[in-house]
C-alpha positions in Angstrom: -68.7 -51.1 -6.7 -65.8 -49.3 -7.5 -64.9 -46.0 -6.2 -62.2 -43.1 -6.1 -62.6 -40.2 -4.0 -60.1 -37.5 -4.6 -59.4 -35.0 -1.3 -57.0 -32.4 -0.6 -58.0 -29.6 -3.5 -57.7 -25.5 -2.2 -56.8 -22.2 -2.5 -53.0 -21.7 -2.8 -50.3 -18.7 -3.9 -47.9 -19.3 -6.3 -45.1 -21.1 -5.2 -47.2 -22.7 -2.8 -47.8 -26.6 -1.8 -50.7 -28.9 -2.3 -51.0 -33.0 -1.7 -53.7 -34.5 -3.3 -54.9 -37.9 -2.2 -57.0 -40.2 -4.4 -59.1 -43.0 -2.0 -59.8 -46.2 -4.0 -62.3 -48.6 -3.4 -63.6 -52.0 -4.9 -61.1 -52.3 -6.8 -57.8 -54.8 -6.7 -55.8 -51.5 -6.3 -51.9 -52.8 -6.8 -52.7 -54.2 -10.1 -53.9 -51.2 -11.9 -52.3 -48.1 -13.4 -52.8 -44.7 -10.8 -53.2 -41.6 -12.7 -54.0 -37.7 -12.2 -55.7 -35.5 -15.0 -56.6 -32.4 -14.8 -58.7 -29.9 -16.8 -59.2 -26.0 -17.1 -62.4 -23.7 -17.9 -62.8 -24.0 -21.3 -60.0 -26.7 -21.5 -59.3 -30.1 -22.4 -58.6 -32.9 -19.8 -54.7 -33.9 -19.7 -52.7 -36.2 -18.3 -50.9 -34.6 -15.5 -49.1 -37.8 -13.8 -49.2 -41.7 -14.0 -48.0 -44.3 -11.7 -47.9 -48.1 -12.8 -48.2 -50.8 -10.7 -44.2 -51.3 -11.0 -44.0 -48.0 -9.8 -42.6 -46.0 -13.3 -43.9 -42.7 -12.9 -44.4 -40.1 -16.1 -45.4 -37.2 -16.0 -46.3 -34.1 -18.1 -44.1 -31.8 -19.2 -45.4 -29.2 -17.5 -44.9 -30.4 -14.2 -42.1 -32.1 -14.3 -39.6 -31.2 -11.5 -42.6 -30.0 -9.3 -44.8 -32.2 -8.9 -44.3 -36.3 -7.3 -47.1 -39.2 -7.9 -46.9 -41.8 -5.0 -49.1 -44.8 -4.1 -49.4 -46.4 -0.8 -50.8 -49.4 -1.5 -51.9 -50.8 1.9 -54.1 -47.9 2.0 -55.5 -47.9 -1.5 -54.1 -44.1 -2.1 -52.8 -42.6 -4.7 -50.7 -39.2 -4.0 -50.4 -36.2 -5.9 -47.5 -33.7 -4.4 -47.7 -30.6 -5.6 -44.3 -28.0 -5.3 -43.8 -24.4 -6.9 -47.7 -24.2 -7.7 -48.0 -21.6 -10.9 -51.4 -20.1 -12.0 -51.4 -22.1 -14.8 -52.1 -25.0 -12.3 -55.6 -23.9 -11.9 -57.9 -27.1 -12.7 -60.4 -29.5 -11.4 -57.9 -32.2 -10.7 -59.3 -36.0 -11.0 -58.1 -39.4 -9.6 -58.1 -42.1 -12.3 -57.6 -45.7 -12.4 -56.7 -48.5 -15.0 -56.2 -52.2 -15.8 -54.3 -53.0 -18.2 -55.5 -55.8 -20.9 -58.8 -55.5 -20.0 -59.6 -51.5 -20.6 -61.4 -51.2 -17.3 -61.5 -46.9 -16.2 -62.3 -45.4 -13.1 -62.8 -42.1 -12.5 -62.8 -39.5 -8.9 -65.4 -36.9 -8.8 -62.8 -34.5 -9.1 -61.3 -31.5 -6.8 -60.3 -28.2 -7.0 -57.5 -26.5 -7.0 -56.7 -23.1 -7.5 -53.4 -21.5 -7.5 -53.9 -17.3 -7.4 -52.6 -14.5 -4.8 
């Protein structure tokens, strides 16, 4: 039974940092592309960053230079290090796992990130 569990969301001040974690179970983690998405109230879900099995990374323009995605395959965990946080980063952040060629895709429950002073 595939499961993704996010953690690390919290209140943060502008300019601060948070690290989100996504622990996966029930999947062969190392063959999945892992991604972080976010959704703010009244807005559509958007891609924040993803990392392929080959460790190729892509970022939304809005977070380039501030966020870093990484994965630890032995721990079945993907991380999102968020630095220089801005109020517009406020959203529910969701972990995503996608398997190429098969359309297999799984989502976590989300973790709230709020950036405000």
